[in-house]
C-alpha positions in Angstrom: 13.6 -68.0 -32.5 13.1 -64.3 -32.0 14.4 -62.4 -35.0 15.3 -58.8 -34.2 15.8 -56.4 -37.1 17.2 -53.0 -36.1 16.8 -50.3 -38.8 19.3 -47.7 -37.7 20.9 -44.5 -39.1 24.3 -45.0 -40.7 27.0 -44.9 -38.1 24.7 -44.9 -35.0 26.5 -48.0 -33.6 30.1 -49.0 -33.6 31.1 -52.7 -33.7 31.4 -52.7 -29.9 28.0 -51.0 -29.6 26.4 -53.7 -31.8 27.9 -56.5 -29.6 26.5 -54.8 -26.5 23.0 -54.4 -28.1 23.1 -58.1 -29.0 24.0 -59.1 -25.4 21.2 -56.8 -24.1 18.7 -58.5 -26.4 19.8 -62.0 -25.5 19.4 -61.2 -21.8 15.7 -60.6 -22.5 15.4 -64.3 -23.3 16.9 -66.1 -20.3 15.0 -69.3 -21.0 15.8 -69.7 -24.7 18.9 -71.3 -26.2 21.3 -68.5 -27.3 21.2 -69.7 -30.9 17.5 -69.0 -31.1 18.1 -65.2 -30.7 19.1 -63.5 -34.0 19.8 -59.8 -34.3 20.3 -58.0 -37.7 21.5 -54.4 -38.0 20.3 -52.7 -41.2 21.8 -49.2 -41.6 19.7 -46.8 -43.6 21.0 -43.5 -44.8 19.0 -40.3 -44.2 17.7 -40.0 -47.7 16.1 -43.4 -47.4 14.8 -43.1 -43.8 11.6 -41.1 -43.5 9.3 -40.6 -40.6 6.2 -38.5 -40.9 7.2 -37.6 -44.5 10.5 -36.1 -43.3 14.0 -37.6 -43.9 15.7 -38.5 -40.5 18.9 -39.7 -39.1 17.6 -39.9 -35.6 15.2 -42.8 -35.5 15.5 -46.5 -34.7 12.9 -48.9 -35.9 13.0 -52.4 -34.4 10.9 -55.3 -35.9 10.8 -58.5 -33.9 9.3 -61.8 -34.9 8.8 -64.3 -32.2 8.6 -67.9 -33.4 9.9 -70.1 -30.6 7.6 -69.0 -27.9 4.5 -66.9 -27.6 3.8 -64.8 -24.5 0.7 -64.7 -22.3 -1.2 -61.4 -22.4 0.1 -60.7 -18.8 3.7 -61.3 -19.8 3.6 -59.2 -23.0 3.5 -56.0 -21.0 6.3 -57.1 -18.7 8.5 -58.3 -21.6 7.9 -55.0 -23.5 8.9 -52.9 -20.6 12.0 -55.0 -19.9 12.9 -54.9 -23.6 12.6 -51.1 -23.8 14.6 -50.7 -20.6 17.4 -53.0 -22.0 17.6 -50.9 -25.2 17.3 -47.4 -23.7 21.1 -46.9 -23.2 21.5 -47.6 -27.0 18.7 -45.4 -28.2 17.1 -43.0 -25.7 20.4 -42.2 -24.1 21.8 -41.2 -27.5 18.8 -38.8 -28.1 17.2 -40.9 -30.8 13.5 -41.7 -31.2 12.4 -45.3 -31.6 9.5 -47.7 -32.3 9.3 -51.4 -31.6 6.9 -53.8 -33.2 6.8 -57.4 -31.9 4.8 -60.0 -33.9 4.1 -63.6 -32.9 4.6 -65.8 -35.9 3.0 -69.3 -36.6 5.5 -71.8 -35.1 4.3 -74.4 -37.5 5.9 -72.4 -40.3 9.3 -72.2 -38.6 12.1 -74.5 -39.9 15.8 -74.5 -38.7 18.3 -76.5 -40.8 15.4 -78.3 -42.5 13.8 -79.3 -39.1 10.6 -78.1 -37.6 11.6 -77.5 -34.0 9.5 -79.4 -31.4 7.1 -77.6 -29.0 8.6 -75.0 -26.7 9.9 -76.2 -23.3 9.1 -79.8 -24.2 11.3 -82.8 -23.5 11.6 -83.2 -27.2 12.9 -79.6 -27.5 15.5 -80.2 -24.8 16.7 -83.3 -26.7 16.5 -81.6 -30.1 18.6 -78.7 -28.7 21.2 -81.0 -27.3 21.5 -83.1 -30.5 21.2 -80.2 -33.1 22.8 -77.2 -31.3 25.0 -75.3 -33.7 28.4 -74.1 -32.7 28.4 -71.0 -30.4 28.8 -67.8 -32.4 
């Protein structure tokens, strides 16, 4: 499951914008079940958002935790470039600055609905997904 936390200025995105951002993020993971991809928007007002010691309302901080799959060194650059490109219309095009941090987490410490998911792209994962898939949301 990639977990994406967007720390954003208050009011940067409308409800429709957030839906579009979520779709852009999901498209970066064409081989993962949709329910693996989680996006959380955390609005931070200017007095609580500081960059370089200065309050700001023009900065987006994205923290991503990858748990379902880890990327090869070669693919990390490709993914990062594609991820940035997918988000540019929602950040750069609005004149905001941004930073993205992607961390690969220990899959052995990942639990969904009380179950440790099976290895990525394994037959067991395909069966687990089929049997335990939550409703689409």
